[in-house]
N, C-alpha and C positions, 0 to 999 in steps of 0.2 A: 504494500500499499504506500502511495506518496505521501511524503510528509508535508505539511502545510507551512507556508512561510510566516514570519512573523507579522507581516502586513495583514495577512488574511485573519489573524487573531485580534487584530487592533481595530475593532469594528466601532468602537465608542471613544469619545474623547476621554484621555487621561485625566483631565481636570475634573471628571465626575468621581474620581477616587478620593478627593480631597476630603469629603466628610468622614472618610474611613480612618483618616491619620490619627490615630489615639496615641501613639507615640510610647508605648510600652517597651521597656527595656528588658532584654532577656540575656541570660548567660550563654556564652558560647557552649557549643556541645559538639558530638561528633557529626552533625549534619553540616557543620561549618568548615570552610577550609581554613587552615592555620594561618595563611598568608592574608587573612581579612577579606578575602574575596568569597562572599557566602554563596552557597548553592542550596537548591532544594532537593531533598530527597524524594523522588517521585515512585518509588518501588512500593509503596504502602498499599497499592490495590490487591496485594497478596492476601490481605485480610482485612476485616473490619475490626471492631473492638474485640470480639471473641473473649470476653473476660472468664468464662469457664476453663478455656483452653490457656489463657495467661495464668491463670490460677495453678494450673499443673506445672508450668514451667517455673513458676515463683517457687513452688513448693520444693521443686528438685533443687533449685539454687539454695534455698535455706537447708537442704539437707547436705549438700556437696560443697557449697561456697566456692565454686569454681565453674565458669560459664563454659568451658571447654568440656568439662565432664557432664555439664547440664545437656549440652547438645547430642553428646554420645548417648546418655541416658534415656532422653526423650525420643530420639531416632530409633535406638535399637529395640525399644519396647512398643514402638508405635503408639506412644501415650496420647497423641493428638487424633488417633484413630483415622488417619487418612487412607484412602483406597490405593493409592500409588506412592512409592519411594519418592518420585519426583514432587508430588504434591506435598509430602510431608517435609521434605528438606526446604521447600520455598516457605511454607508456613511457619516452620519452626524457626528459620532464620528470622523473618520479619518480626515475630512475637518476641523473640529473644533479644534482638536489637533494640526494641522499645523497653523491654524491660531492663536492659543494661542501663538505661538512663535513670532508673529508680534509685532511692536511697534503700537502706536495709528496713528502715522502719516503713516505707510504702510498700515495699515486697511482703513484709510481715502482714500488713492490713490487706494486701490483695490475696494471701494465701489463707488467711483465717477469718475474716470478716464477713459481713452479710453480703447477701447478692447486690444491694444497691452500693455498698462500699465498693465491691470487686468492680462493679461497672466504672465507678468513678475513678478508681485506681487505673483501669485500662485505658479510659480517656486521657488521664494524666500521663501515662506512658506514651500514649500516641502523639500528644501535644509536644512533648518534651523531645521526642525523636523526629518528628515530622514538622518542620517549620511552616511549610505550606499549610498545614491544618491550624496550627496555633495562630498564625497570622490572619487566617480567615475568621476564626472565632474572636480573636482579641481585637481586630480592627472593624471588620464589616458587621458582625453580629452585635458587639457591644455599642458600636456607634448607632446603629438602628434602634437598639433597645432605648439609648439616651435620647435619641430624636422622637421617642414614642411611635415607632413604625415597626412593629413586630412582625409584619409580613415579609418573609424572604422571597424575592422573585428572582427569576432567571436573570434578569438585567443586573441584579446585585452580584451575582457570582461573575457574570461575563465582564462587568467593569473591573472587578477585582482581578481576575484572569489577565485581562488586557494590560492592564496597568503593571501588574508584577511581572509580565513578560517582557517588559522594557528593561527591567532590571536583571531578571533571571532569565538568561538565554535558552536554558534548557527547557523551559515552559514554551517558548516560541517555537522549538523544535519538535515537540511531539506531534504524533499523528492525530487525525480527527478522532479515531477510535479510542485512542489512549486518552485524550482530553476528555472525551465522555465518560470513560471509566473512572478517571480521577474525580469528576463531579459526581457521579453515582456513589462511589465509595465514601467520599467526604460527607455527602448527605446522609448515607446509612450510618456512619459514625455518630454524626449529629442527633439522629433520632435514637440511636442505641443509647448515647448518653444523656437522654432526656432533655436535650437542650433545643430540639425541634419537633414540634408536634403537627400530626397531619392538620392541613387547613388550607386556605387559599393559596394559589401558586405553588411554591416549593415547600410551604409549610409556615407554623407560625413559631418564632423564636421566644424562648422562656428561659429564665434562670432556674435551675434546678437546685434543690435543697441539699447541700453537701453533708453528708454523714460527718459527725463530729472526729471520728478516728481519722478521716481523710483529711479534713481541713487542719487538724493539728499536725498532721505529717508533712502537709504542704508548707504550712507556716515555719515549721522547724527546718524545712529543706530550704525554700525560697518563696516568699509570697507572690513574687511576680507571676508564677504560674496559675494564680488564681484568676488572672484575665483570661485565661482560656475557658473558665467556668462563667464568664460574662459577669464577672464582679468589678465595678467600677474603680477607677484608680484612687478615688478618695477612700473607699473602704479598704482597699489594699494599703494605702500608705499608713492607716491607722493600726496596722498590724505589724509594722515594721520595728 
């Protein structure tokens, strides 16, 4: 399939992205190049949140304390119950890389807490590993809630994608089918994280109540990640 040029993705004025510029600062992680040239990791379409499977991997890490051993343990036992080895490898890699961004406290919550808490930590792992997802939640969704406009529209996503493709050339290079898959998986994650409800257009944005164990773990880690849960800067600032 032929790839689309950056001009084909630039359908709307970049000026429209201005209302989304919240300006949250995040810590560098392994999705960022060390030479300060940031990249977007776009391999996340291998899995949505999958909190129950993430719990399996977290439990393995808490048992062995070594990610290489976790990989061997999960794949050798087919702990993710995949139908093929290829699918297992791809799914395990994506989920493990997300969980490697979590603290031990966050991993413990994922492994032992309630279903709601597991889902919240699975979302936390996703936004810590996938900057494309974190930026969409912290910039676009928070700005729309602040503007009392909770309806997520296709134009919101397209404007975000087009503007980011100017800064992140890897977005401009994706094929049409891959671009569609990115949008579908991102929206599925938001629904699973209870941040997007069925409704008009793509859905209705909402803030989800964070379980105390999760919020405590995030504050102990870095409160900036609460932006991914659509918490405003003024509330985050009071927790620092």
